[in-house]
One Martini backbone bead per residue (centre of mass of N, CA, C, O) as a GRO file, in nm:
protein
   84
    1MET     BB    1   1.130   2.152   4.149
    2ASN     BB    2   0.954   1.904   4.038
    3SER     BB    3   0.900   1.702   3.774
    4PHE     BB    4   0.622   1.591   3.578
    5TYR     BB    5   0.779   1.593   3.294
    6SER     BB    6   1.015   1.422   3.094
    7ASP     BB    7   0.931   1.576   2.794
    8THR     BB    8   0.972   1.865   2.938
    9HIS     BB    9   1.069   2.164   2.960
   10PRO     BB   10   1.106   2.345   3.242
   11LYS     BB   11   0.999   2.618   3.128
   12MET     BB   12   0.733   2.504   3.012
   13GLU     BB   13   0.627   2.386   3.271
   14ALA     BB   14   0.618   2.650   3.431
   15LEU     BB   15   0.419   2.788   3.240
   16GLN     BB   16   0.188   2.588   3.266
   17ILE     BB   17   0.150   2.621   3.571
   18LYS     BB   18   0.096   2.923   3.570
   19LEU     BB   19  -0.156   2.913   3.387
   20LEU     BB   20  -0.323   2.726   3.571
   21ARG     BB   21  -0.322   2.916   3.820
   22GLU     BB   22  -0.470   3.156   3.644
   23THR     BB   23  -0.709   2.993   3.614
   24PRO     BB   24  -1.025   2.993   3.636
   25PRO     BB   25  -1.251   2.790   3.781
   26TRP     BB   26  -1.455   2.771   3.546
   27ARG     BB   27  -1.240   2.667   3.341
   28LYS     BB   28  -1.156   2.413   3.490
   29MET     BB   29  -1.437   2.283   3.478
   30GLU     BB   30  -1.457   2.282   3.172
   31MET     BB   31  -1.208   2.103   3.124
   32LEU     BB   32  -1.312   1.861   3.286
   33ALA     BB   33  -1.565   1.811   3.115
   34GLU     BB   34  -1.408   1.754   2.853
   35LEU     BB   35  -1.250   1.510   2.961
   36ASN     BB   36  -1.496   1.337   3.035
   37LYS     BB   37  -1.616   1.327   2.752
   38ALA     BB   38  -1.373   1.194   2.615
   39ALA     BB   39  -1.368   0.938   2.790
   40ARG     BB   40  -1.652   0.838   2.711
   41GLU     BB   41  -1.604   0.824   2.406
   42LEU     BB   42  -1.372   0.619   2.423
   43ALA     BB   43  -1.527   0.399   2.569
   44LEU     BB   44  -1.747   0.366   2.352
   45ALA     BB   45  -1.557   0.293   2.122
   46GLY     BB   46  -1.452   0.036   2.258
   47LEU     BB   47  -1.730  -0.103   2.283
   48ARG     BB   48  -1.792  -0.108   1.979
   49GLN     BB   49  -1.554  -0.295   1.912
   50ARG     BB   50  -1.626  -0.528   2.113
   51TYR     BB   51  -1.958  -0.469   2.035
   52PRO     BB   52  -2.082  -0.451   1.721
   53GLU     BB   53  -2.394  -0.564   1.781
   54ALA     BB   54  -2.463  -0.348   1.970
   55ASP     BB   55  -2.666  -0.137   2.101
   56GLU     BB   56  -2.693   0.166   2.251
   57THR     BB   57  -2.819   0.071   2.516
   58THR     BB   58  -2.608  -0.145   2.579
   59LEU     BB   59  -2.361   0.038   2.575
   60LEU     BB   60  -2.459   0.220   2.809
   61ARG     BB   61  -2.463  -0.006   3.015
   62TYR     BB   62  -2.163  -0.071   3.001
   63LEU     BB   63  -2.075   0.211   3.082
   64GLY     BB   64  -2.210   0.206   3.358
   65ASN     BB   65  -2.035  -0.023   3.466
   66ILE     BB   66  -1.770   0.133   3.447
   67LEU     BB   67  -1.848   0.398   3.610
   68LEU     BB   68  -2.017   0.247   3.867
   69GLY     BB   69  -2.046  -0.034   3.857
   70SER     BB   70  -2.234  -0.316   3.866
   71ASP     BB   71  -2.400  -0.271   4.123
   72ILE     BB   72  -2.506   0.018   4.078
   73ALA     BB   73  -2.605  -0.017   3.789
   74GLY     BB   74  -2.812  -0.237   3.856
   75ARG     BB   75  -2.988  -0.057   4.040
   76VAL     BB   76  -3.052   0.165   3.839
   77TYR     BB   77  -3.177  -0.014   3.614
   78ALA     BB   78  -3.396  -0.138   3.790
   79GLU     BB   79  -3.545   0.127   3.846
   80LEU     BB   80  -3.604   0.195   3.549
   81GLU     BB   81  -3.768  -0.065   3.490
   82ASP     BB   82  -3.989  -0.014   3.709
   83ARG     BB   83  -4.096   0.259   3.570
   84ALA     BB   84  -4.188   0.126   3.282
   0.00000   0.00000   0.00000
């Protein structure tokens, strides 16, 4: 088996893979949701540093551009503005 991690002992890597394989699907989905949440929080933290004067609405718009791409985010926000 090829190693996934260059800094992990092969026995520990094998144990980690075994445990992940034994993890029920619902828990894997929960872990994925936690990773997505952490990634969004990190992205927002970076946006706050980059644009310290921006309000929360603007920061969320910037995050939407990152996550969806500016074309799709622009269409989504245009629809939201039309509804207001």
